[in-house]
mmCIF entry with sequence, helices, sheets and N, C-alpha, C, O atoms, coordinates in Angstrom:
data_MODEL
# 
_entry.id   MODEL 
# 
_entity.id                         1 
_entity.type                       polymer 
_entity.pdbx_number_of_molecules   1 
# 
_entity_poly.entity_id                      1 
_entity_poly.type                           'polypeptide(L)' 
_entity_poly.nstd_linkage                   no 
_entity_poly.nstd_monomer                   no 
_entity_poly.pdbx_seq_one_letter_code       MAVPKKRTSLSKKKIRKNLWRKENAYSEARKAISFSKSISKKIDLIVKNWLS 
_entity_poly.pdbx_seq_one_letter_code_can   MAVPKKRTSLSKKKIRKNLWRKENAYSEARKAISFSKSISKKIDLIVKNWLS 
_entity_poly.pdbx_strand_id                 A 
# 
loop_
_entity_poly_seq.entity_id 
_entity_poly_seq.num 
_entity_poly_seq.mon_id 
_entity_poly_seq.hetero 
1 1  MET n 
1 2  ALA n 
1 3  VAL n 
1 4  PRO n 
1 5  LYS n 
1 6  LYS n 
1 7  ARG n 
1 8  THR n 
1 9  SER n 
1 10 LEU n 
1 11 SER n 
1 12 LYS n 
1 13 LYS n 
1 14 LYS n 
1 15 ILE n 
1 16 ARG n 
1 17 LYS n 
1 18 ASN n 
1 19 LEU n 
1 20 TRP n 
1 21 ARG n 
1 22 LYS n 
1 23 GLU n 
1 24 ASN n 
1 25 ALA n 
1 26 TYR n 
1 27 SER n 
1 28 GLU n 
1 29 ALA n 
1 30 ARG n 
1 31 LYS n 
1 32 ALA n 
1 33 ILE n 
1 34 SER n 
1 35 PHE n 
1 36 SER n 
1 37 LYS n 
1 38 SER n 
1 39 ILE n 
1 40 SER n 
1 41 LYS n 
1 42 LYS n 
1 43 ILE n 
1 44 ASP n 
1 45 LEU n 
1 46 ILE n 
1 47 VAL n 
1 48 LYS n 
1 49 ASN n 
1 50 TRP n 
1 51 LEU n 
1 52 SER n 
# 
_struct_asym.id          A 
_struct_asym.entity_id   1 
# 
_struct_conf.conf_type_id            HELX_P 
_struct_conf.id                      HELX_P1 
_struct_conf.pdbx_PDB_helix_id       AA1 
_struct_conf.beg_label_comp_id       LEU 
_struct_conf.beg_label_asym_id       A 
_struct_conf.beg_label_seq_id        10 
_struct_conf.pdbx_beg_PDB_ins_code   ? 
_struct_conf.end_label_comp_id       LEU 
_struct_conf.end_label_asym_id       A 
_struct_conf.end_label_seq_id        51 
_struct_conf.pdbx_end_PDB_ins_code   ? 
_struct_conf.beg_auth_comp_id        LEU 
_struct_conf.beg_auth_asym_id        A 
_struct_conf.beg_auth_seq_id         10 
_struct_conf.end_auth_comp_id        LEU 
_struct_conf.end_auth_asym_id        A 
_struct_conf.end_auth_seq_id         51 
_struct_conf.pdbx_PDB_helix_class    1 
_struct_conf.details                 ? 
_struct_conf.pdbx_PDB_helix_length   42 
# 
_struct_conf_type.id          HELX_P 
_struct_conf_type.criteria    ? 
_struct_conf_type.reference   ? 
# 
loop_
_atom_site.group_PDB 
_atom_site.id 
_atom_site.type_symbol 
_atom_site.label_atom_id 
_atom_site.label_alt_id 
_atom_site.label_comp_id 
_atom_site.label_asym_id 
_atom_site.label_entity_id 
_atom_site.label_seq_id 
_atom_site.pdbx_PDB_ins_code 
_atom_site.Cartn_x 
_atom_site.Cartn_y 
_atom_site.Cartn_z 
_atom_site.occupancy 
_atom_site.B_iso_or_equiv 
_atom_site.pdbx_formal_charge 
_atom_site.auth_seq_id 
_atom_site.auth_comp_id 
_atom_site.auth_asym_id 
_atom_site.auth_atom_id 
_atom_site.pdbx_PDB_model_num 
ATOM 1   N N  . MET A 1 1  ? 0.833  -1.173 0.000   1.00 0.00 ? 1  MET A N  1 
ATOM 2   C CA . MET A 1 1  ? 0.000  0.000  0.000   1.00 0.00 ? 1  MET A CA 1 
ATOM 3   C C  . MET A 1 1  ? 0.890  1.253  0.000   1.00 0.00 ? 1  MET A C  1 
ATOM 4   O O  . MET A 1 1  ? 1.888  1.307  0.718   1.00 0.00 ? 1  MET A O  1 
ATOM 5   N N  . ALA A 1 2  ? 0.530  2.243  -0.795  1.00 0.00 ? 2  ALA A N  1 
ATOM 6   C CA . ALA A 1 2  ? 1.320  3.463  -0.902  1.00 0.00 ? 2  ALA A CA 1 
ATOM 7   C C  . ALA A 1 2  ? 1.137  4.339  0.334   1.00 0.00 ? 2  ALA A C  1 
ATOM 8   O O  . ALA A 1 2  ? 0.027  4.570  0.813   1.00 0.00 ? 2  ALA A O  1 
ATOM 9   N N  . VAL A 1 3  ? 2.277  4.812  0.824   1.00 0.00 ? 3  VAL A N  1 
ATOM 10  C CA . VAL A 1 3  ? 2.254  5.668  2.017   1.00 0.00 ? 3  VAL A CA 1 
ATOM 11  C C  . VAL A 1 3  ? 2.859  7.019  1.627   1.00 0.00 ? 3  VAL A C  1 
ATOM 12  O O  . VAL A 1 3  ? 3.924  7.049  1.010   1.00 0.00 ? 3  VAL A O  1 
ATOM 13  N N  . PRO A 1 4  ? 2.214  8.128  1.966   1.00 0.00 ? 4  PRO A N  1 
ATOM 14  C CA . PRO A 1 4  ? 2.779  9.421  1.618   1.00 0.00 ? 4  PRO A CA 1 
ATOM 15  C C  . PRO A 1 4  ? 4.089  9.690  2.366   1.00 0.00 ? 4  PRO A C  1 
ATOM 16  O O  . PRO A 1 4  ? 4.277  9.262  3.505   1.00 0.00 ? 4  PRO A O  1 
ATOM 17  N N  . LYS A 1 5  ? 4.973  10.402 1.697   1.00 0.00 ? 5  LYS A N  1 
ATOM 18  C CA . LYS A 1 5  ? 6.256  10.713 2.325   1.00 0.00 ? 5  LYS A CA 1 
ATOM 19  C C  . LYS A 1 5  ? 6.070  11.753 3.418   1.00 0.00 ? 5  LYS A C  1 
ATOM 20  O O  . LYS A 1 5  ? 5.151  12.571 3.386   1.00 0.00 ? 5  LYS A O  1 
ATOM 21  N N  . LYS A 1 6  ? 6.974  11.692 4.382   1.00 0.00 ? 6  LYS A N  1 
ATOM 22  C CA . LYS A 1 6  ? 6.935  12.666 5.460   1.00 0.00 ? 6  LYS A CA 1 
ATOM 23  C C  . LYS A 1 6  ? 7.398  14.022 4.921   1.00 0.00 ? 6  LYS A C  1 
ATOM 24  O O  . LYS A 1 6  ? 8.367  14.099 4.166   1.00 0.00 ? 6  LYS A O  1 
ATOM 25  N N  . ARG A 1 7  ? 6.715  15.066 5.305   1.00 0.00 ? 7  ARG A N  1 
ATOM 26  C CA . ARG A 1 7  ? 7.034  16.412 4.825   1.00 0.00 ? 7  ARG A CA 1 
ATOM 27  C C  . ARG A 1 7  ? 8.333  16.895 5.476   1.00 0.00 ? 7  ARG A C  1 
ATOM 28  O O  . ARG A 1 7  ? 8.507  16.757 6.686   1.00 0.00 ? 7  ARG A O  1 
ATOM 29  N N  . THR A 1 8  ? 9.254  17.465 4.669   1.00 0.00 ? 8  THR A N  1 
ATOM 30  C CA . THR A 1 8  ? 10.494 17.985 5.231   1.00 0.00 ? 8  THR A CA 1 
ATOM 31  C C  . THR A 1 8  ? 10.210 19.336 5.876   1.00 0.00 ? 8  THR A C  1 
ATOM 32  O O  . THR A 1 8  ? 9.403  20.126 5.388   1.00 0.00 ? 8  THR A O  1 
ATOM 33  N N  . SER A 1 9  ? 10.885 19.570 6.965   1.00 0.00 ? 9  SER A N  1 
ATOM 34  C CA . SER A 1 9  ? 10.650 20.810 7.702   1.00 0.00 ? 9  SER A CA 1 
ATOM 35  C C  . SER A 1 9  ? 11.249 21.997 6.953   1.00 0.00 ? 9  SER A C  1 
ATOM 36  O O  . SER A 1 9  ? 12.131 21.836 6.109   1.00 0.00 ? 9  SER A O  1 
ATOM 37  N N  . LEU A 1 10 ? 10.761 23.174 7.273   1.00 0.00 ? 10 LEU A N  1 
ATOM 38  C CA . LEU A 1 10 ? 11.250 24.386 6.623   1.00 0.00 ? 10 LEU A CA 1 
ATOM 39  C C  . LEU A 1 10 ? 12.724 24.624 6.949   1.00 0.00 ? 10 LEU A C  1 
ATOM 40  O O  . LEU A 1 10 ? 13.479 25.102 6.102   1.00 0.00 ? 10 LEU A O  1 
ATOM 41  N N  . SER A 1 11 ? 13.128 24.296 8.159   1.00 0.00 ? 11 SER A N  1 
ATOM 42  C CA . SER A 1 11 ? 14.528 24.529 8.540   1.00 0.00 ? 11 SER A CA 1 
ATOM 43  C C  . SER A 1 11 ? 15.470 23.659 7.706   1.00 0.00 ? 11 SER A C  1 
ATOM 44  O O  . SER A 1 11 ? 16.541 24.116 7.308   1.00 0.00 ? 11 SER A O  1 
ATOM 45  N N  . LYS A 1 12 ? 15.082 22.412 7.439   1.00 0.00 ? 12 LYS A N  1 
ATOM 46  C CA . LYS A 1 12 ? 15.917 21.547 6.609   1.00 0.00 ? 12 LYS A CA 1 
ATOM 47  C C  . LYS A 1 12 ? 15.986 22.066 5.177   1.00 0.00 ? 12 LYS A C  1 
ATOM 48  O O  . LYS A 1 12 ? 17.042 22.020 4.546   1.00 0.00 ? 12 LYS A O  1 
ATOM 49  N N  . LYS A 1 13 ? 14.853 22.565 4.663   1.00 0.00 ? 13 LYS A N  1 
ATOM 50  C CA . LYS A 1 13 ? 14.844 23.132 3.317   1.00 0.00 ? 13 LYS A CA 1 
ATOM 51  C C  . LYS A 1 13 ? 15.784 24.327 3.235   1.00 0.00 ? 13 LYS A C  1 
ATOM 52  O O  . LYS A 1 13 ? 16.545 24.458 2.276   1.00 0.00 ? 13 LYS A O  1 
ATOM 53  N N  . LYS A 1 14 ? 15.734 25.204 4.248   1.00 0.00 ? 14 LYS A N  1 
ATOM 54  C CA . LYS A 1 14 ? 16.583 26.389 4.257   1.00 0.00 ? 14 LYS A CA 1 
ATOM 55  C C  . LYS A 1 14 ? 18.057 26.005 4.313   1.00 0.00 ? 14 LYS A C  1 
ATOM 56  O O  . LYS A 1 14 ? 18.885 26.617 3.639   1.00 0.00 ? 14 LYS A O  1 
ATOM 57  N N  . ILE A 1 15 ? 18.384 24.997 5.111   1.00 0.00 ? 15 ILE A N  1 
ATOM 58  C CA . ILE A 1 15 ? 19.775 24.552 5.220   1.00 0.00 ? 15 ILE A CA 1 
ATOM 59  C C  . ILE A 1 15 ? 20.272 24.070 3.860   1.00 0.00 ? 15 ILE A C  1 
ATOM 60  O O  . ILE A 1 15 ? 21.369 24.430 3.434   1.00 0.00 ? 15 ILE A O  1 
ATOM 61  N N  . ARG A 1 16 ? 19.466 23.257 3.181   1.00 0.00 ? 16 ARG A N  1 
ATOM 62  C CA . ARG A 1 16 ? 19.870 22.733 1.871   1.00 0.00 ? 16 ARG A CA 1 
ATOM 63  C C  . ARG A 1 16 ? 20.036 23.846 0.848   1.00 0.00 ? 16 ARG A C  1 
ATOM 64  O O  . ARG A 1 16 ? 21.002 23.854 0.085   1.00 0.00 ? 16 ARG A O  1 
ATOM 65  N N  . LYS A 1 17 ? 19.093 24.787 0.829   1.00 0.00 ? 17 LYS A N  1 
ATOM 66  C CA . LYS A 1 17 ? 19.175 25.893 -0.124  1.00 0.00 ? 17 LYS A CA 1 
ATOM 67  C C  . LYS A 1 17 ? 20.404 26.745 0.137   1.00 0.00 ? 17 LYS A C  1 
ATOM 68  O O  . LYS A 1 17 ? 21.095 27.140 -0.801  1.00 0.00 ? 17 LYS A O  1 
ATOM 69  N N  . ASN A 1 18 ? 20.685 27.033 1.408   1.00 0.00 ? 18 ASN A N  1 
ATOM 70  C CA . ASN A 1 18 ? 21.845 27.856 1.736   1.00 0.00 ? 18 ASN A CA 1 
ATOM 71  C C  . ASN A 1 18 ? 23.141 27.159 1.364   1.00 0.00 ? 18 ASN A C  1 
ATOM 72  O O  . ASN A 1 18 ? 24.075 27.809 0.895   1.00 0.00 ? 18 ASN A O  1 
ATOM 73  N N  . LEU A 1 19 ? 23.219 25.862 1.562   1.00 0.00 ? 19 LEU A N  1 
ATOM 74  C CA . LEU A 1 19 ? 24.412 25.119 1.172   1.00 0.00 ? 19 LEU A CA 1 
ATOM 75  C C  . LEU A 1 19 ? 24.619 25.218 -0.328  1.00 0.00 ? 19 LEU A C  1 
ATOM 76  O O  . LEU A 1 19 ? 25.740 25.441 -0.785  1.00 0.00 ? 19 LEU A O  1 
ATOM 77  N N  . TRP A 1 20 ? 23.554 25.055 -1.097  1.00 0.00 ? 20 TRP A N  1 
ATOM 78  C CA . TRP A 1 20 ? 23.667 25.129 -2.547  1.00 0.00 ? 20 TRP A CA 1 
ATOM 79  C C  . TRP A 1 20 ? 24.098 26.516 -2.978  1.00 0.00 ? 20 TRP A C  1 
ATOM 80  O O  . TRP A 1 20 ? 24.934 26.661 -3.870  1.00 0.00 ? 20 TRP A O  1 
ATOM 81  N N  . ARG A 1 21 ? 23.535 27.534 -2.354  1.00 0.00 ? 21 ARG A N  1 
ATOM 82  C CA . ARG A 1 21 ? 23.882 28.914 -2.717  1.00 0.00 ? 21 ARG A CA 1 
ATOM 83  C C  . ARG A 1 21 ? 25.345 29.205 -2.408  1.00 0.00 ? 21 ARG A C  1 
ATOM 84  O O  . ARG A 1 21 ? 26.028 29.863 -3.192  1.00 0.00 ? 21 ARG A O  1 
ATOM 85  N N  . LYS A 1 22 ? 25.828 28.714 -1.265  1.00 0.00 ? 22 LYS A N  1 
ATOM 86  C CA . LYS A 1 22 ? 27.225 28.949 -0.903  1.00 0.00 ? 22 LYS A CA 1 
ATOM 87  C C  . LYS A 1 22 ? 28.158 28.284 -1.900  1.00 0.00 ? 22 LYS A C  1 
ATOM 88  O O  . LYS A 1 22 ? 29.151 28.880 -2.317  1.00 0.00 ? 22 LYS A O  1 
ATOM 89  N N  . GLU A 1 23 ? 27.847 27.056 -2.283  1.00 0.00 ? 23 GLU A N  1 
ATOM 90  C CA . GLU A 1 23 ? 28.689 26.350 -3.248  1.00 0.00 ? 23 GLU A CA 1 
ATOM 91  C C  . GLU A 1 23 ? 28.675 27.085 -4.584  1.00 0.00 ? 23 GLU A C  1 
ATOM 92  O O  . GLU A 1 23 ? 29.717 27.240 -5.222  1.00 0.00 ? 23 GLU A O  1 
ATOM 93  N N  . ASN A 1 24 ? 27.512 27.532 -5.000  1.00 0.00 ? 24 ASN A N  1 
ATOM 94  C CA . ASN A 1 24 ? 27.391 28.241 -6.263  1.00 0.00 ? 24 ASN A CA 1 
ATOM 95  C C  . ASN A 1 24 ? 28.163 29.558 -6.200  1.00 0.00 ? 24 ASN A C  1 
ATOM 96  O O  . ASN A 1 24 ? 28.860 29.912 -7.150  1.00 0.00 ? 24 ASN A O  1 
ATOM 97  N N  . ALA A 1 25 ? 28.045 30.270 -5.108  1.00 0.00 ? 25 ALA A N  1 
ATOM 98  C CA . ALA A 1 25 ? 28.745 31.550 -4.956  1.00 0.00 ? 25 ALA A CA 1 
ATOM 99  C C  . ALA A 1 25 ? 30.251 31.330 -4.938  1.00 0.00 ? 25 ALA A C  1 
ATOM 100 O O  . ALA A 1 25 ? 31.002 32.124 -5.504  1.00 0.00 ? 25 ALA A O  1 
ATOM 101 N N  . TYR A 1 26 ? 30.693 30.260 -4.294  1.00 0.00 ? 26 TYR A N  1 
ATOM 102 C CA . TYR A 1 26 ? 32.126 29.972 -4.229  1.00 0.00 ? 26 TYR A CA 1 
ATOM 103 C C  . TYR A 1 26 ? 32.690 29.708 -5.620  1.00 0.00 ? 26 TYR A C  1 
ATOM 104 O O  . TYR A 1 26 ? 33.763 30.207 -5.962  1.00 0.00 ? 26 TYR A O  1 
ATOM 105 N N  . SER A 1 27 ? 31.977 28.931 -6.418  1.00 0.00 ? 27 SER A N  1 
ATOM 106 C CA . SER A 1 27 ? 32.474 28.635 -7.763  1.00 0.00 ? 27 SER A CA 1 
ATOM 107 C C  . SER A 1 27 ? 32.458 29.883 -8.634  1.00 0.00 ? 27 SER A C  1 
ATOM 108 O O  . SER A 1 27 ? 33.364 30.075 -9.446  1.00 0.00 ? 27 SER A O  1 
ATOM 109 N N  . GLU A 1 28 ? 31.449 30.735 -8.484  1.00 0.00 ? 28 GLU A N  1 
ATOM 110 C CA . GLU A 1 28 ? 31.396 31.978 -9.257  1.00 0.00 ? 28 GLU A CA 1 
ATOM 111 C C  . GLU A 1 28 ? 32.534 32.909 -8.845  1.00 0.00 ? 28 GLU A C  1 
ATOM 112 O O  . GLU A 1 28 ? 33.123 33.578 -9.694  1.00 0.00 ? 28 GLU A O  1 
ATOM 113 N N  . ALA A 1 29 ? 32.845 32.956 -7.564  1.00 0.00 ? 29 ALA A N  1 
ATOM 114 C CA . ALA A 1 29 ? 33.944 33.807 -7.090  1.00 0.00 ? 29 ALA A CA 1 
ATOM 115 C C  . ALA A 1 29 ? 35.273 33.312 -7.644  1.00 0.00 ? 29 ALA A C  1 
ATOM 116 O O  . ALA A 1 29 ? 36.120 34.112 -8.041  1.00 0.00 ? 29 ALA A O  1 
ATOM 117 N N  . ARG A 1 30 ? 35.459 31.996 -7.670  1.00 0.00 ? 30 ARG A N  1 
ATOM 118 C CA . ARG A 1 30 ? 36.694 31.442 -8.234  1.00 0.00 ? 30 ARG A CA 1 
ATOM 119 C C  . ARG A 1 30 ? 36.847 31.805 -9.696  1.00 0.00 ? 30 ARG A C  1 
ATOM 120 O O  . ARG A 1 30 ? 37.937 32.162 -10.142 1.00 0.00 ? 30 ARG A O  1 
ATOM 121 N N  . LYS A 1 31 ? 35.754 31.716 -10.448 1.00 0.00 ? 31 LYS A N  1 
ATOM 122 C CA . LYS A 1 31 ? 35.792 32.078 -11.864 1.00 0.00 ? 31 LYS A CA 1 
ATOM 123 C C  . LYS A 1 31 ? 36.144 33.550 -12.036 1.00 0.00 ? 31 LYS A C  1 
ATOM 124 O O  . LYS A 1 31 ? 36.948 33.904 -12.898 1.00 0.00 ? 31 LYS A O  1 
ATOM 125 N N  . ALA A 1 32 ? 35.542 34.407 -11.213 1.00 0.00 ? 32 ALA A N  1 
ATOM 126 C CA . ALA A 1 32 ? 35.798 35.845 -11.326 1.00 0.00 ? 32 ALA A CA 1 
ATOM 127 C C  . ALA A 1 32 ? 37.256 36.163 -11.002 1.00 0.00 ? 32 ALA A C  1 
ATOM 128 O O  . ALA A 1 32 ? 37.864 37.000 -11.669 1.00 0.00 ? 32 ALA A O  1 
ATOM 129 N N  . ILE A 1 33 ? 37.820 35.517 -10.001 1.00 0.00 ? 33 ILE A N  1 
ATOM 130 C CA . ILE A 1 33 ? 39.217 35.761 -9.634  1.00 0.00 ? 33 ILE A CA 1 
ATOM 131 C C  . ILE A 1 33 ? 40.145 35.308 -10.746 1.00 0.00 ? 33 ILE A C  1 
ATOM 132 O O  . ILE A 1 33 ? 41.081 36.026 -11.095 1.00 0.00 ? 33 ILE A O  1 
ATOM 133 N N  . SER A 1 34 ? 39.906 34.140 -11.306 1.00 0.00 ? 34 SER A N  1 
ATOM 134 C CA . SER A 1 34 ? 40.777 33.654 -12.374 1.00 0.00 ? 34 SER A CA 1 
ATOM 135 C C  . SER A 1 34 ? 40.658 34.547 -13.613 1.00 0.00 ? 34 SER A C  1 
ATOM 136 O O  . SER A 1 34 ? 41.647 34.781 -14.308 1.00 0.00 ? 34 SER A O  1 
ATOM 137 N N  . PHE A 1 35 ? 39.464 35.037 -13.883 1.00 0.00 ? 35 PHE A N  1 
ATOM 138 C CA . PHE A 1 35 ? 39.262 35.934 -15.018 1.00 0.00 ? 35 PHE A CA 1 
ATOM 139 C C  . PHE A 1 35 ? 40.023 37.247 -14.814 1.00 0.00 ? 35 PHE A C  1 
ATOM 140 O O  . PHE A 1 35 ? 40.655 37.760 -15.737 1.00 0.00 ? 35 PHE A O  1 
ATOM 141 N N  . SER A 1 36 ? 39.952 37.778 -13.596 1.00 0.00 ? 36 SER A N  1 
ATOM 142 C CA . SER A 1 36 ? 40.657 39.037 -13.333 1.00 0.00 ? 36 SER A CA 1 
ATOM 143 C C  . SER A 1 36 ? 42.168 38.852 -13.398 1.00 0.00 ? 36 SER A C  1 
ATOM 144 O O  . SER A 1 36 ? 42.884 39.752 -13.838 1.00 0.00 ? 36 SER A O  1 
ATOM 145 N N  . LYS A 1 37 ? 42.658 37.692 -12.963 1.00 0.00 ? 37 LYS A N  1 
ATOM 146 C CA . LYS A 1 37 ? 44.093 37.419 -13.060 1.00 0.00 ? 37 LYS A CA 1 
ATOM 147 C C  . LYS A 1 37 ? 44.536 37.372 -14.519 1.00 0.00 ? 37 LYS A C  1 
ATOM 148 O O  . LYS A 1 37 ? 45.587 37.911 -14.865 1.00 0.00 ? 37 LYS A O  1 
ATOM 149 N N  . SER A 1 38 ? 43.749 36.740 -15.365 1.00 0.00 ? 38 SER A N  1 
ATOM 150 C CA . SER A 1 38 ? 44.127 36.647 -16.775 1.00 0.00 ? 38 SER A CA 1 
ATOM 151 C C  . SER A 1 38 ? 44.116 38.021 -17.432 1.00 0.00 ? 38 SER A C  1 
ATOM 152 O O  . SER A 1 38 ? 44.968 38.321 -18.268 1.00 0.00 ? 38 SER A O  1 
ATOM 153 N N  . ILE A 1 39 ? 43.153 38.853 -17.055 1.00 0.00 ? 39 ILE A N  1 
ATOM 154 C CA . ILE A 1 39 ? 43.104 40.209 -17.610 1.00 0.00 ? 39 ILE A CA 1 
ATOM 155 C C  . ILE A 1 39 ? 44.313 41.014 -17.157 1.00 0.00 ? 39 ILE A C  1 
ATOM 156 O O  . ILE A 1 39 ? 44.913 41.734 -17.955 1.00 0.00 ? 39 ILE A O  1 
ATOM 157 N N  . SER A 1 40 ? 44.675 40.898 -15.877 1.00 0.00 ? 40 SER A N  1 
ATOM 158 C CA . SER A 1 40 ? 45.820 41.673 -15.375 1.00 0.00 ? 40 SER A CA 1 
ATOM 159 C C  . SER A 1 40 ? 47.113 41.231 -16.055 1.00 0.00 ? 40 SER A C  1 
ATOM 160 O O  . SER A 1 40 ? 47.987 42.060 -16.311 1.00 0.00 ? 40 SER A O  1 
ATOM 161 N N  . LYS A 1 41 ? 47.248 39.934 -16.350 1.00 0.00 ? 41 LYS A N  1 
ATOM 162 C CA . LYS A 1 41 ? 48.439 39.463 -17.060 1.00 0.00 ? 41 LYS A CA 1 
ATOM 163 C C  . LYS A 1 41 ? 48.496 40.050 -18.466 1.00 0.00 ? 41 LYS A C  1 
ATOM 164 O O  . LYS A 1 41 ? 49.564 40.449 -18.932 1.00 0.00 ? 41 LYS A O  1 
ATOM 165 N N  . LYS A 1 42 ? 47.350 40.103 -19.144 1.00 0.00 ? 42 LYS A N  1 
ATOM 166 C CA . LYS A 1 42 ? 47.304 40.657 -20.497 1.00 0.00 ? 42 LYS A CA 1 
ATOM 167 C C  . LYS A 1 42 ? 47.644 42.148 -20.478 1.00 0.00 ? 42 LYS A C  1 
ATOM 168 O O  . LYS A 1 42 ? 48.356 42.636 -21.356 1.00 0.00 ? 42 LYS A O  1 
ATOM 169 N N  . ILE A 1 43 ? 47.144 42.857 -19.493 1.00 0.00 ? 43 ILE A N  1 
ATOM 170 C CA . ILE A 1 43 ? 47.431 44.286 -19.382 1.00 0.00 ? 43 ILE A CA 1 
ATOM 171 C C  . ILE A 1 43 ? 48.919 44.502 -19.126 1.00 0.00 ? 43 ILE A C  1 
ATOM 172 O O  . ILE A 1 43 ? 49.519 45.413 -19.695 1.00 0.00 ? 43 ILE A O  1 
ATOM 173 N N  . ASP A 1 44 ? 49.522 43.669 -18.270 1.00 0.00 ? 44 ASP A N  1 
ATOM 174 C CA . ASP A 1 44 ? 50.962 43.782 -17.999 1.00 0.00 ? 44 ASP A CA 1 
ATOM 175 C C  . ASP A 1 44 ? 51.770 43.581 -19.281 1.00 0.00 ? 44 ASP A C  1 
ATOM 176 O O  . ASP A 1 44 ? 52.731 44.310 -19.529 1.00 0.00 ? 44 ASP A O  1 
ATOM 177 N N  . LEU A 1 45 ? 51.388 42.604 -20.089 1.00 0.00 ? 45 LEU A N  1 
ATOM 178 C CA . LEU A 1 45 ? 52.102 42.378 -21.352 1.00 0.00 ? 45 LEU A CA 1 
ATOM 179 C C  . LEU A 1 45 ? 51.961 43.565 -22.293 1.00 0.00 ? 45 LEU A C  1 
ATOM 180 O O  . LEU A 1 45 ? 52.928 43.964 -22.942 1.00 0.00 ? 45 LEU A O  1 
ATOM 181 N N  . ILE A 1 46 ? 50.775 44.123 -22.368 1.00 0.00 ? 46 ILE A N  1 
ATOM 182 C CA . ILE A 1 46 ? 50.546 45.275 -23.244 1.00 0.00 ? 46 ILE A CA 1 
ATOM 183 C C  . ILE A 1 46 ? 51.384 46.465 -22.784 1.00 0.00 ? 46 ILE A C  1 
ATOM 184 O O  . ILE A 1 46 ? 51.986 47.160 -23.603 1.00 0.00 ? 46 ILE A O  1 
ATOM 185 N N  . VAL A 1 47 ? 51.421 46.697 -21.481 1.00 0.00 ? 47 VAL A N  1 
ATOM 186 C CA . VAL A 1 47 ? 52.192 47.828 -20.942 1.00 0.00 ? 47 VAL A CA 1 
ATOM 187 C C  . VAL A 1 47 ? 53.679 47.626 -21.173 1.00 0.00 ? 47 VAL A C  1 
ATOM 188 O O  . VAL A 1 47 ? 54.380 48.575 -21.526 1.00 0.00 ? 47 VAL A O  1 
ATOM 189 N N  . LYS A 1 48 ? 54.173 46.416 -20.982 1.00 0.00 ? 48 LYS A N  1 
ATOM 190 C CA . LYS A 1 48 ? 55.586 46.130 -21.200 1.00 0.00 ? 48 LYS A CA 1 
ATOM 191 C C  . LYS A 1 48 ? 55.963 46.351 -22.675 1.00 0.00 ? 48 LYS A C  1 
ATOM 192 O O  . LYS A 1 48 ? 57.007 46.932 -22.973 1.00 0.00 ? 48 LYS A O  1 
ATOM 193 N N  . ASN A 1 49 ? 55.122 45.891 -23.574 1.00 0.00 ? 49 ASN A N  1 
ATOM 194 C CA . ASN A 1 49 ? 55.386 46.085 -25.002 1.00 0.00 ? 49 ASN A CA 1 
ATOM 195 C C  . ASN A 1 49 ? 55.310 47.563 -25.385 1.00 0.00 ? 49 ASN A C  1 
ATOM 196 O O  . ASN A 1 49 ? 56.068 48.016 -26.243 1.00 0.00 ? 49 ASN A O  1 
ATOM 197 N N  . TRP A 1 50 ? 54.427 48.300 -24.777 1.00 0.00 ? 50 TRP A N  1 
ATOM 198 C CA . TRP A 1 50 ? 54.248 49.704 -25.089 1.00 0.00 ? 50 TRP A CA 1 
ATOM 199 C C  . TRP A 1 50 ? 55.440 50.530 -24.600 1.00 0.00 ? 50 TRP A C  1 
ATOM 200 O O  . TRP A 1 50 ? 55.875 51.473 -25.262 1.00 0.00 ? 50 TRP A O  1 
ATOM 201 N N  . LEU A 1 51 ? 55.972 50.145 -23.395 1.00 0.00 ? 51 LEU A N  1 
ATOM 202 C CA . LEU A 1 51 ? 57.094 50.900 -22.821 1.00 0.00 ? 51 LEU A CA 1 
ATOM 203 C C  . LEU A 1 51 ? 58.411 50.596 -23.521 1.00 0.00 ? 51 LEU A C  1 
ATOM 204 O O  . LEU A 1 51 ? 59.297 51.449 -23.563 1.00 0.00 ? 51 LEU A O  1 
ATOM 205 N N  . SER A 1 52 ? 58.551 49.411 -24.064 1.00 0.00 ? 52 SER A N  1 
ATOM 206 C CA . SER A 1 52 ? 59.838 49.059 -24.689 1.00 0.00 ? 52 SER A CA 1 
ATOM 207 C C  . SER A 1 52 ? 59.885 49.349 -26.168 1.00 0.00 ? 52 SER A C  1 
ATOM 208 O O  . SER A 1 52 ? 60.904 49.102 -26.813 1.00 0.00 ? 52 SER A O  1 
# 
């Protein structure tokens, strides 16, 4: 016989959502940092070529 599942509490839902958001934010921050590093390297090369 089919039995309905127990409803998850709001606090558990919030914990899961916050964990997902933190992981997502962490990966986005890593991408942004690596992107800014690559841009700064390109700018350094351009400046070095321009000065010499």
